[in-house]
VOGU-3710 file (C-alpha; in Angstrom, 3 decimals, decimal comma):
1> msqqldlpgv> 0,000/0,000/0,000  3,033/2,261/-0,107  2,717/5,495/-2,017  3,997/5,093/-5,598  3,580/8,664/-6,822  5,068/12,010/-5,905  1,601/13,300/-5,102  0,108/12,203/-1,756  -2,992/10,053/-1,976  -6,342/10,414/-0,261
11> vvlgsdfkal> -8,081/8,296/2,353  -11,819/8,600/1,698  -14,038/7,880/4,703  -17,289/6,621/3,210  -18,099/4,947/-0,091  -21,365/6,444/-1,318  -21,795/8,541/-4,463  -20,324/11,624/-2,755  -17,144/9,672/-2,080  -17,214/8,290/-5,620
21> gvmrslgrrg> -17,224/11,825/-7,016  -14,152/12,728/-4,949  -12,290/9,593/-6,070  -13,091/10,110/-9,748  -12,047/13,755/-9,607  -8,661/12,957/-8,095  -8,189/9,541/-9,733  -8,296/11,102/-13,182  -5,290/13,140/-12,059  -3,352/10,059/-11,010
31> ipaividnlp> -3,934/10,562/-7,285  -4,383/7,211/-5,457  -7,340/6,678/-3,128  -8,038/4,266/-0,286  -11,693/3,769/0,676  -12,845/2,938/4,206  -16,465/2,228/5,097  -18,587/-0,026/7,278  -21,029/-0,573/4,413  -19,587/-1,062/0,909
41> rsawfsryal> -21,360/1,210/-1,574  -20,748/2,552/-5,086  -17,209/3,928/-4,598  -16,132/0,487/-3,370  -16,317/-0,779/-6,961  -14,546/2,117/-8,661  -11,482/1,621/-10,842  -9,933/4,514/-8,914  -9,986/2,663/-5,576  -6,419/1,573/-4,833
51> kclrwhgpmd> -7,645/-0,423/-1,839  -10,966/-0,858/-0,001  -11,022/-1,499/3,747  -14,131/-2,670/5,595  -14,491/-1,304/9,128  -16,769/-3,425/11,290  -18,257/-0,911/13,669  -19,269/2,740/13,967  -16,980/5,196/12,203  -17,036/7,714/15,009
61> dtaflhfllr> -15,612/5,968/18,080  -12,243/5,649/19,785  -11,494/2,283/18,158  -11,863/3,848/14,707  -9,517/6,682/15,692  -6,840/4,187/16,751  -7,383/2,242/13,531  -6,816/5,321/11,359  -3,685/6,346/13,250  -2,263/2,830/13,065
71> lgkehqleqw> -3,175/2,507/9,382  -1,396/5,711/8,457  1,827/4,808/10,247  1,988/1,140/9,268  1,361/1,769/5,566  3,335/4,991/5,089  0,279/7,167/4,506  1,771/10,173/6,276  0,494/13,420/4,752  -2,160/11,652/2,710
81> mlfptqdevv> -5,405/13,650/2,784  -8,334/12,515/4,903  -11,674/13,118/3,143  -14,754/12,363/5,311  -17,976/12,307/3,269  -20,611/11,582/5,941  -21,905/13,959/8,616  -21,070/11,840/11,649  -17,552/11,200/10,324  -17,038/14,920/9,697
91> efvsrhavql> -17,856/15,541/13,364  -15,587/12,670/14,412  -12,616/14,000/12,408  -13,152/17,571/13,619  -13,262/16,495/17,267  -10,049/14,469/16,847  -8,325/16,850/14,456  -5,197/17,250/16,572  -4,490/13,499/16,778  -5,354/12,828/13,143
101> asvyrlttqe> -3,285/15,771/11,903  -0,214/14,088/13,367  -0,485/11,597/10,478  -2,767/13,004/7,774  -3,502/16,263/6,002  -7,061/17,167/6,995  -9,773/18,574/4,764  -11,846/19,134/7,921  -11,291/21,897/10,473  -11,502/21,569/14,234
111> wdvvqwacdk> -14,810/21,460/16,105  -14,814/25,140/17,067  -15,457/25,882/13,363  -17,371/22,786/12,260  -19,880/22,992/15,125  -21,554/26,009/13,496  -22,670/23,752/10,661  -23,280/20,473/12,532  -25,380/21,830/15,407  -28,487/23,561/14,001
121> rltyrmaqev> -28,982/25,514/17,223  -25,669/27,247/16,534  -26,413/27,478/12,806  -29,567/29,518/13,375  -27,996/31,570/16,145  -25,262/32,518/13,682  -27,873/33,373/11,045  -29,618/35,666/13,494  -26,362/37,407/14,384  -25,340/38,085/10,761
131> gvpypktwyp> -28,826/38,942/9,511  -29,573/35,945/7,297  -33,274/34,905/7,279  -34,192/31,456/8,562  -37,447/29,644/9,433  -39,092/30,501/12,746  -37,767/28,016/15,294  -38,669/27,025/18,859  -36,397/25,235/21,344  -38,424/23,383/24,026
141> lneehlktle> -36,459/22,461/27,145  -38,745/19,519/27,915  -42,276/18,286/27,345  -43,795/20,650/29,892  -42,040/23,626/28,339  -43,257/22,501/24,908  -46,871/22,803/26,053  -46,367/26,473/26,958  -44,948/27,560/23,603  -47,124/29,527/21,200
151> itfpvivkpa> -46,489/27,543/18,036  -47,969/28,315/14,651  -48,767/25,184/12,639  -47,778/23,377/10,482  -44,303/22,621/11,824  -41,631/19,948/11,775  -39,916/18,347/14,747  -36,228/17,678/14,218  -33,001/17,240/16,193  -30,280/19,866/16,213
161> isirlqhalr> -27,863/17,193/14,963  -29,892/15,438/12,275  -27,784/12,327/11,679  -29,166/10,640/14,824  -32,726/10,719/13,526  -31,599/9,589/10,083  -29,945/6,521/11,583  -32,918/5,704/13,787  -35,854/6,364/11,443  -34,358/7,162/8,018
171> lkalpasnhe> -35,959/10,616/8,268  -34,711/14,165/8,758  -37,850/15,543/10,405  -41,348/14,644/11,610  -44,305/16,857/10,560  -47,044/18,084/12,885  -50,214/19,946/11,921  -51,687/20,250/15,418  -50,787/20,003/19,111  -51,665/16,300/19,337
181> ellkhyrlma> -49,296/15,365/16,508  -46,646/17,695/17,891  -46,669/16,012/21,296  -46,653/12,539/19,728  -43,676/13,316/17,484  -41,840/15,165/20,233  -42,022/12,044/22,390  -40,843/9,886/19,492  -37,958/12,260/18,894  -37,046/12,234/22,585
191> dvscpqeimi> -36,577/8,450/22,340  -33,827/8,795/19,725  -32,345/12,189/20,624  -31,511/14,280/23,666  -34,539/16,423/24,632  -32,267/19,487/24,779  -31,446/18,973/21,075  -35,050/18,869/19,829  -36,204/21,798/17,691  -39,630/22,808/16,405
201> qeiipgsgdt> -39,551/24,701/13,113  -42,158/26,270/10,874  -42,752/24,662/7,483  -41,985/26,978/4,600  -44,545/26,252/1,865  -43,373/25,010/-1,509  -41,962/21,870/-3,115  -38,432/21,089/-4,271  -38,443/23,804/-6,900  -38,239/26,389/-4,095
211> qysvatyckd> -35,059/24,862/-2,636  -31,657/26,246/-3,589  -28,004/25,848/-2,688  -24,719/27,675/-2,910  -21,699/25,462/-3,571  -18,436/27,065/-2,462  -14,776/26,650/-1,803  -13,692/28,883/1,077  -10,445/29,998/2,633  -10,720/31,429/6,159
221> ghirasmtar> -14,311/32,436/5,483  -13,631/34,053/2,110  -15,343/32,476/-0,901  -12,745/31,627/-3,545  -15,120/29,845/-5,944  -18,893/29,386/-6,011  -21,933/28,445/-8,044  -25,647/28,175/-7,315  -28,265/25,540/-8,089  -31,901/24,653/-7,559
231> rtrqypidyg> -32,509/21,357/-5,764  -35,610/20,644/-7,814  -36,425/17,215/-6,416  -35,554/15,314/-3,269  -36,506/11,944/-1,818  -38,730/11,598/0,092  -40,328/14,698/-1,429  -41,533/16,229/1,855  -38,413/16,139/4,055  -35,843/14,444/1,887
241> lgssfveamk> -32,753/12,609/3,046  -31,020/14,024/-0,025  -31,496/15,753/-3,345  -32,324/13,552/-6,335  -32,485/16,113/-9,179  -30,496/19,357/-9,162  -30,234/22,078/-11,808  -27,316/24,498/-12,069  -28,797/27,988/-12,301  -27,568/31,452/-11,426
251> vpvlvelaek> -29,042/33,044/-8,265  -26,549/35,773/-7,192  -28,398/36,813/-4,024  -27,678/33,400/-2,497  -23,924/33,970/-2,683  -24,332/37,252/-0,821  -26,259/35,521/1,968  -23,813/32,628/2,162  -20,839/34,993/2,404  -22,143/36,410/5,680
261> llyfmrvsgm> -22,368/32,967/7,262  -19,095/31,579/5,964  -17,126/34,649/6,979  -18,602/34,409/10,492  -17,468/30,769/10,696  -14,005/31,483/9,213  -14,470/28,166/7,441  -12,073/26,668/4,911  -12,791/23,931/2,384  -15,799/22,644/0,463
271> vevefkfdsr> -19,040/24,069/1,874  -22,646/23,891/0,684  -25,253/26,309/2,067  -28,917/25,348/1,560  -31,840/27,787/1,329  -35,567/27,699/0,644  -37,477/30,519/-1,016  -40,437/31,711/1,064  -43,088/33,142/-1,256  -44,919/34,650/1,718
281> dgqyklldin> -42,277/37,340/2,233  -40,034/36,901/-0,823  -36,975/35,842/1,204  -34,478/32,999/0,797  -34,230/31,343/4,211  -31,335/29,283/5,533  -31,943/25,554/6,004  -28,592/23,828/6,357  -24,813/24,039/5,966  -22,640/21,078/4,897
291> vrpwgwhtlc> -18,882/21,259/5,495  -18,060/18,229/3,336  -18,622/17,060/-0,245  -22,380/17,405/-0,830  -24,510/14,973/-2,804  -24,479/16,818/-6,134  -20,899/18,126/-6,135  -20,226/16,301/-9,414  -22,669/18,739/-11,049  -20,162/21,438/-10,116
301> iasgldfpai> -17,382/19,449/-11,797  -19,427/19,280/-15,009  -20,054/23,019/-14,679  -16,312/23,726/-14,479  -15,709/23,866/-10,716  -13,943/20,714/-9,542  -14,127/21,334/-5,811  -12,301/18,150/-4,635  -9,361/19,024/-6,923  -9,437/22,660/-5,798
311> qyydllgqtp> -9,252/21,536/-2,172  -6,568/18,949/-2,850  -4,156/21,355/-4,560  -4,894/24,156/-2,117  -3,862/21,898/0,769  -0,618/21,229/-1,082  0,064/24,961/-1,119  -0,626/25,335/-4,817  -2,969/27,976/-6,234  -5,917/26,052/-7,711
321> atptprygyr> -7,729/27,218/-10,822  -11,221/28,590/-10,078  -12,925/29,208/-13,427  -16,320/30,843/-13,860  -18,985/28,110/-13,715  -21,047/27,144/-16,765  -24,764/26,982/-15,999  -27,417/24,804/-17,607  -26,264/21,354/-16,450  -28,475/18,935/-14,503
331> wvrvltdlpa> -27,636/16,204/-11,989  -29,760/13,153/-11,225  -29,563/10,261/-8,795  -31,692/7,721/-10,612  -32,224/5,341/-7,671  -33,999/8,024/-5,638  -35,298/10,319/-8,377  -37,581/7,695/-9,906  -39,531/7,231/-6,626  -39,376/11,008/-6,047
341> glqeirtgit> -40,902/11,559/-9,492  -43,657/9,038/-8,779  -44,437/10,767/-5,480  -44,633/14,159/-7,208  -46,923/12,737/-9,915  -49,248/11,179/-7,302  -49,506/14,440/-5,355  -50,058/16,553/-8,472  -46,800/18,498/-8,234  -45,822/17,368/-11,723
351> tpgaylrsll> -47,132/15,267/-14,617  -45,590/12,160/-16,209  -44,710/14,151/-19,308  -43,118/16,998/-17,376  -41,110/14,547/-15,298  -39,749/12,747/-18,363  -38,885/16,052/-20,050  -36,895/17,105/-16,987  -34,738/14,010/-17,364  -34,220/14,293/-21,106
361> agntvfsvfd> -33,661/18,031/-21,491  -30,237/19,619/-21,136  -26,841/18,209/-20,233  -27,364/15,539/-17,586  -24,785/14,340/-15,068  -25,460/11,072/-13,227  -24,601/10,577/-9,579  -22,982/7,178/-10,190  -23,110/6,050/-13,814  -20,026/6,757/-15,939
371> whdplpalgd> -18,964/4,845/-19,088  -15,315/5,221/-18,060  -15,981/3,710/-14,614  -19,045/1,443/-15,044  -18,844/-0,975/-12,103  -20,016/1,482/-9,384  -23,443/1,707/-11,078  -23,862/-2,070/-10,848  -22,560/-2,094/-7,292  -24,853/0,774/-6,306
381> favalsrait> -27,913/-1,081/-7,599  -26,856/-4,343/-5,911  -26,315/-2,611/-2,556  -29,660/-0,778/-2,811  -31,444/-4,038/-3,663  -29,779/-5,847/-0,772  -30,739/-3,095/1,673  -34,317/-3,082/0,390  -34,624/-6,861/0,862  -33,079/-6,671/4,328
391> gsykkrqkth> -35,352/-3,775/5,284  -38,426/-5,627/4,025  -37,454/-8,714/6,041  -36,961/-6,685/9,214  -40,302/-4,965/8,669  -42,065/-8,341/8,317  -40,337/-9,583/11,457  -41,452/-6,507/13,361  -45,019/-6,916/12,108  -44,964/-10,590/13,094
401> esskmipssk> -43,774/-9,767/16,595  -46,407/-7,045/16,920  -49,159/-9,477/15,900  -48,335/-11,583/18,965  -49,251/-8,679/21,234  -52,890/-8,885/22,397  -54,534/-5,792/23,926  -55,496/-6,443/27,527  -58,684/-5,132/29,148  -56,658/-2,426/30,881
411> gdyaa> -55,520/-0,978/27,576  -51,889/-2,036/27,880  -50,300/-4,981/26,055  -49,634/-8,502/27,223  -47,885/-11,299/25,338
//
């Protein structure tokens, strides 16, 4: 596994399509990549993967830290770049930046910077301080405090650090249209998250075509390169786990808003800032900040801004090229956009014809498929199919166990 080239390689933490985009960007430049994940996904099958290592356990604990440090020293990976591509791993690397920096070059800053993006309580506090609009948000201390809040419905219930809910329920938020639903979903959220981290937030009306993002590369809070896009579809369509169809389009006001936040953070590296347009007051309101490669970053590459390469060469002390982006390209993740399209058709958001035209019009970039690197597309489908079968089996098992529970006369349950 020794380094064979003058250029240092990269250790990519994660193997989904975000990681695949990083590996393809750098692999085309002859930069070797090692992939580490606890669930092999599309990047695992890429021709640009020098080696794939399966980690059996969570990628955010002390054992994983020791593994990375030992790996770097035993296999001469000193000064290779560490690229985390998942939220929990970004937090892990930032919290252990000092130890990891003794072996690797880090694309992730320490927690005092990263926390402003990872913890939504801090994200919205920052937005308030710099004058960037954001959805009205309540922070209940506990269930009793929740009952005293004057909340305007409809709202969503979500944790300040969203990855915990995603792991538990495969959701980013739970909707509530009245007090009864709010209390029910608050209690459900309290089972998978700390009560102090639970947030209640107003729902901004509008579907995916009101959601936008700024993609940037920053240096100490200054934007060195940027482009904007509309995140036209997501899956699930209400509170998606990720975008499924994104269109590169110019929205200059978003860059101005993002600049205020990024300068406050003094952040460096690849950063995506997400907004939603509120037709009620004509404002773009902050939703989220990602300090890692985002899902559609390969759309930026097609548009002329290769953010992984920009970050790589910047960390080497070289001045990376930052050309003006070309707009008009589209990005699609087929595995999730097909069900997203069906959901939008069922709810009347779009029509079958309009959906098909969106896929066929313009220059389209795929999240995984590439003729020059075809195996990840097959691997991605196989992994998705395996997870679907496993999930269906677990659901049947849960239903079977529930059917054994007979309601007692007292209203509780007895086996």
